[in-house]
C-alpha positions in Angstrom: -4.6 43.9 -53.9 -2.8 40.6 -55.0 -3.9 37.1 -54.4 -1.8 36.5 -51.5 -2.8 39.5 -49.5 -6.6 38.7 -50.1 -5.9 35.4 -49.1 -4.1 36.3 -45.8 -6.7 38.9 -44.8 -9.5 36.1 -45.2 -7.5 33.4 -43.3 -6.5 35.7 -40.6 -10.3 37.0 -40.1 -11.3 33.2 -39.2 -8.6 32.5 -36.7 -9.4 32.9 -33.0 -6.8 32.1 -30.1 -7.8 32.3 -26.4 -7.0 30.4 -23.5 -10.4 28.6 -23.5 -11.8 28.6 -26.9 -9.5 28.1 -30.1 -10.5 27.6 -33.8 -8.2 26.4 -36.3 -8.3 26.8 -40.0 -7.3 24.4 -42.7 -7.7 24.3 -46.5 -10.6 22.4 -48.0 -10.3 21.7 -51.6 -14.2 20.8 -52.1 -15.3 24.1 -50.5 -16.6 26.7 -52.6 -16.6 29.8 -49.9 -13.9 31.6 -52.0 -15.0 30.8 -55.8 -13.8 34.0 -57.1 -10.1 32.8 -56.5 -10.8 30.0 -59.0 -9.7 27.2 -56.5 -12.3 26.7 -53.7 -10.6 27.4 -50.3 -12.7 26.7 -47.3 -12.4 27.3 -43.6 -12.7 24.3 -41.2 -13.2 24.9 -37.5 -13.3 22.5 -34.6 -13.5 23.1 -30.8 -10.7 23.0 -28.5 -12.3 20.0 -26.3 -10.9 17.6 -24.0 -9.2 14.8 -25.6 -7.5 11.5 -24.4 -4.0 11.1 -25.2 -1.5 8.4 -25.0 -1.2 6.5 -21.6 -4.9 7.7 -21.1 -3.6 11.5 -20.3 -6.2 14.2 -21.0 -5.3 17.1 -23.0 -7.0 19.6 -25.6 -7.5 19.4 -29.2 -5.1 22.1 -30.8 -3.6 22.3 -34.4 0.0 20.7 -34.1 1.7 24.3 -34.4 -0.4 25.5 -31.8 0.3 22.9 -29.5 4.4 23.3 -30.1 3.8 27.0 -29.2 2.5 26.2 -25.7 4.9 25.8 -22.7 5.1 22.0 -21.8 2.7 21.0 -24.8 3.5 18.0 -26.7 1.1 16.1 -29.4 -0.2 12.9 -27.9 -2.5 11.2 -30.6 -4.8 13.1 -33.0 -8.5 14.5 -32.6 -11.1 16.1 -34.5 -11.1 13.4 -37.1 -7.3 13.8 -37.3 -7.4 17.8 -38.3 -6.0 18.2 -34.8 -3.5 16.7 -32.2 -4.3 15.9 -28.6 -2.2 18.4 -26.9 -0.9 17.3 -23.5 0.5 19.9 -21.2 3.3 18.7 -18.6 5.2 21.4 -16.5 7.6 20.8 -13.5 9.1 23.1 -11.0 8.7 26.9 -10.9 6.0 27.1 -13.6 2.4 28.5 -14.0 -0.4 27.7 -16.0 -4.1 28.8 -16.8 -4.7 25.9 -19.3 -7.1 23.2 -18.2 -6.0 19.8 -17.7 -2.3 20.8 -17.1 0.0 18.1 -15.7 2.4 19.1 -12.9 5.3 16.4 -12.9 8.3 15.9 -11.2 11.8 16.3 -12.8 12.5 13.8 -15.2 9.2 12.1 -15.1 8.1 9.3 -15.6 11.6 8.4 -13.9 11.5 8.8 -10.3 13.0 11.5 -8.4 15.5 10.9 -5.5 16.8 14.5 -4.4 16.0 17.2 -2.2 13.9 19.9 -3.6 11.2 22.5 -3.0 9.2 22.4 -6.3 6.0 24.7 -6.8 3.5 24.9 -9.6 1.0 27.8 -9.8 -2.5 27.4 -11.0 -4.0 30.5 -12.6 -7.9 30.8 -13.6 -8.6 30.3 -17.2 -11.2 32.9 -17.1 -13.4 35.0 -14.7 -16.0 32.1 -14.8 -13.8 29.7 -13.0 -14.4 29.2 -9.2 -13.1 25.5 -8.5 -10.2 23.2 -9.2 -10.3 19.1 -9.2 -6.7 18.1 -8.5 -6.0 14.3 -9.3 -3.2 12.7 -8.1 -2.7 10.4 -10.8 0.8 9.2 -9.4 1.9 10.9 -6.0 4.5 8.8 -4.2 6.4 10.5 -1.4 8.3 9.4 1.6 6.0 8.2 4.6 5.1 10.2 7.5 6.9 9.5 10.6 5.5 7.1 13.3 2.9 9.8 14.5 1.6 10.3 11.0 3.4 13.9 10.8 5.0 14.6 7.3 8.3 15.3 8.2 10.4 14.4 5.3 8.3 14.9 2.4 5.2 16.7 2.0 2.9 18.3 -0.8 1.1 21.6 0.3 -1.7 23.3 -1.6 -2.2 26.9 -0.6 -4.0 30.0 -1.6 -7.5 28.5 -2.1 -10.4 29.4 -0.2 -9.9 26.6 2.4 -7.2 25.0 4.1 -5.7 21.8 2.4 -3.6 19.7 5.0 -0.1 18.5 4.4 -0.1 15.3 2.7 2.8 12.7 2.1 3.1 9.0 1.6 1.5 7.1 -1.2 -1.7 8.9 -2.6 -1.8 7.8 -6.3 -5.2 7.6 -7.4 -6.7 10.2 -4.8 -7.8 13.5 -5.6 -9.3 16.9 -3.9 -11.6 19.8 -4.9 -10.6 23.2 -4.0 -12.3 26.7 -4.5 -10.4 29.7 -5.7 -10.1 32.5 -3.2 -11.2 35.4 -5.7 -8.6 36.1 -8.0 -6.0 34.7 -6.1 -3.7 31.9 -7.6 -3.4 28.5 -6.2 0.1 27.0 -5.5 1.0 23.3 -5.4 4.4 23.0 -3.5 6.1 19.7 -3.3 9.0 19.5 -0.7 11.4 16.4 -0.5 14.3 15.8 2.0 17.7 14.4 1.3 17.3 12.5 4.7 14.5 9.9 3.0 16.4 7.9 0.1 13.0 7.1 -1.6 12.0 7.0 -5.2 9.6 10.0 -5.5 7.2 10.5 -8.3 4.1 12.8 -9.1 1.9 13.4 -12.2 -0.7 15.8 -11.0 -3.6 16.8 -13.1 -5.4 20.2 -12.5 -8.8 20.4 -14.3 -10.8 24.0 -13.7 -14.3 24.0 -12.9 -16.7 26.7 -14.2 -19.0 28.2 -11.3 -22.2 27.1 -13.1 -20.6 23.4 -13.8 -22.8 20.5 -12.8 -19.8 18.7 -11.3 -19.0 21.6 -9.1 -18.3 20.2 -5.7 -20.2 21.5 -2.5 -18.4 23.9 -0.4 -16.7 21.7 2.5 -16.0 18.7 0.3 -12.2 17.9 0.2 -13.3 14.9 -1.9 -16.3 14.4 -4.0 -17.8 11.3 -5.6 -20.6 11.3 -8.1 -21.3 7.7 -8.8 -23.9 5.4 -7.3 -21.3 3.1 -6.0 -17.6 3.4 -5.5 -14.6 3.1 -3.2 -13.1 5.8 -0.8 -9.6 5.3 0.7 -8.0 7.5 3.6 -4.8 9.8 2.6 -1.8 7.3 2.5 -3.9 4.1 2.8 -2.0 0.8 2.2 -1.8 -2.7 3.1 1.5 -2.5 4.6 2.7 -0.8 7.7 4.7 2.2 8.0 8.4 1.5 8.5 9.0 4.3 10.5 9.0 2.9 14.3 7.7 4.4 17.4 9.9 5.1 20.3 8.7 1.7 21.7 10.1 0.0 18.5 6.6 -0.9 17.0 5.3 0.3 13.7 3.9 3.8 13.4 0.7 4.9 11.5 0.0 5.2 7.9 -2.6 7.9 8.7 -1.9 11.5 8.3 -2.0 13.4 11.6 -4.4 16.5 12.2 -6.9 15.8 9.5 -10.4 17.3 9.4 -12.3 16.9 6.2 -15.2 15.8 4.4 -16.0 13.1 1.6 -19.1 14.1 -0.2 -21.4 11.4 -2.5 -23.7 13.1 -4.7 -27.0 11.9 -4.2 -28.4 10.2 -7.2 -31.9 10.8 -8.5 -34.4 8.3 -6.8 -31.7 7.3 -4.3 -32.6 7.8 -0.6 -29.8 6.2 1.6 -26.1 5.2 1.3 -24.6 2.2 2.9 -20.7 2.1 3.9 -18.9 -1.5 4.3 -15.2 -2.1 4.5 -13.8 -3.2 1.2 -14.2 -6.9 0.6 -11.0 -9.1 0.8 -8.8 -6.4 2.5 -8.5 -7.2 6.5 -6.9 -3.9 7.0 -9.7 -1.7 5.3 -10.6 -0.2 8.6 -7.8 0.2 11.0 -8.1 3.6 12.6 -7.1 3.2 16.2 -5.7 0.5 18.5 -3.3 -2.1 17.9 -3.4 -3.2 14.2 -0.1 -4.9 14.1 -1.7 -7.9 15.9 -3.6 -8.5 12.4 -0.5 -8.8 10.8 1.0 -11.4 13.2 -2.2 -13.3 13.4 -4.8 -12.7 10.6 -7.2 -14.7 12.6 -7.0 -12.3 15.6 -10.6 -11.1 16.4 -10.8 -7.4 15.6 -12.9 -4.8 17.5 -15.2 -2.3 16.5 -15.5 0.9 18.5 -17.9 3.7 18.6 -19.3 6.6 20.2 -17.6 8.6 23.1 -14.9 5.8 22.9 -13.6 7.2 19.7 -11.8 10.5 20.9 -8.6 10.6 18.8 -9.1 9.3 15.2 -12.3 8.3 13.9 -14.9 8.7 11.0 -18.5 10.3 11.5 -21.6 8.9 9.4 -24.5 10.8 10.3 -27.7 9.1 12.0 -26.8 5.5 11.0 -29.7 3.2 11.1 -29.4 1.0 14.5 -26.8 2.8 16.0 -27.1 5.5 18.9 -23.5 6.7 18.0 -22.2 8.6 14.9 -18.5 8.1 15.7 -16.5 4.8 14.7 -13.0 3.9 15.1 -10.9 0.7 16.2 -9.8 -2.2 13.7 -13.3 -3.0 12.3 -16.6 -1.2 11.0 -19.9 -2.7 11.0 -21.9 -1.9 7.9 -23.5 1.4 8.1 -26.6 2.7 6.5 -27.6 6.3 6.7 -30.5 8.2 5.2 -29.4 11.6 6.2 -28.7 14.2 3.1 -26.2 15.2 1.8 -24.3 12.0 2.1 -21.0 12.9 3.9 -18.3 11.0 5.7 -16.2 13.2 7.9 -12.6 12.0 8.6 -10.8 13.2 11.9 -7.3 12.4 13.2 -5.0 13.9 15.7 -1.4 13.9 16.3 -1.5 11.4 19.1 -0.5 7.8 18.4 0.6 7.0 21.9 -1.9 3.9 22.1 -1.9 3.0 18.5 0.1 0.6 16.6 0.5 0.2 12.8 -2.7 1.7 11.8 -3.3 1.8 7.9 -6.3 4.0 7.8 -9.4 2.9 5.9 -10.8 1.7 2.4 -14.6 1.8 2.4 -17.1 0.8 -0.1 -20.3 2.7 -0.6 -23.7 1.8 -2.3 -26.5 4.3 -2.8 -30.0 2.5 -2.4 -33.1 3.6 -4.2 -36.2 5.0 -2.6 -38.9 2.6 -1.7 -42.4 3.1 -0.7 -45.0 5.7 -1.9 
């Protein structure tokens, strides 16, 4: 057998390619693995770990030729001590992928999209040990809902998972959701846009697959999941400006998405026993759930109103057993600081489809801080 055939056999035996674990071979002149060939040729392997490419996009460390063979893959910086490239995968409409950290983007991204479309991406499991996905809306800008918070012009629908995800629209850049796979079924992300709304849409959605035994696996029932001791959460489509879509009485409608019922979960840190919720500092609209919010725009000094208990029947949040309060429901145009020791730490969000008595609501932006346990 000649030299080239021997070399081909040896190199092919060390090359392993799969969707979740790829190793790459390169020549190393200093190695002595093959001394009988007269010129030492070694095999260098590196793991296909997560890497950070240009513009902070996450990718996977591959050889350049492997990256070029992946649909939607392109090199974005180097990895593995420059032995590999950080391969970022971007796919648009009518695509599917089982690769971790795939980015689903609008046609022509990063340029905005103005047309009418129904654009779908299908998420397939990497392997049988995958149970969940985290879907990050790195960029998600769609038309605002109508004055009642219903996504009539544009929407993103995520279907096929083990639980129902509500249709969303408006501005949701920076938000995320968790969703369990429903057995072996695929999950579909469908973005629909209407020609009736001439707005610049843009989306860049990162899909991370999570193993069943992963420490970051979100508990069942948590549409959002945060793991820090402190942080800020926002309702879907929260923003400091009012919805330009007007109600029948000519007043601004709501930015809140209608007909929601979901949980925002906070992972309890070791040694921490309670959590405190407050309005985001410096934002006068950081809790505007029900009532007349437009008055705050006309007169920022207008007294706000905190509403709780049975008076909250349409749109509200729920914090279990807050210290010093008999009720756990809160709505209106202000939120008192709330401390709860009930675990797990969960904030529940409820909205309905009735905005009859509400004007210009924005939703909420709340800060949370976990407090350490005290005493024996």
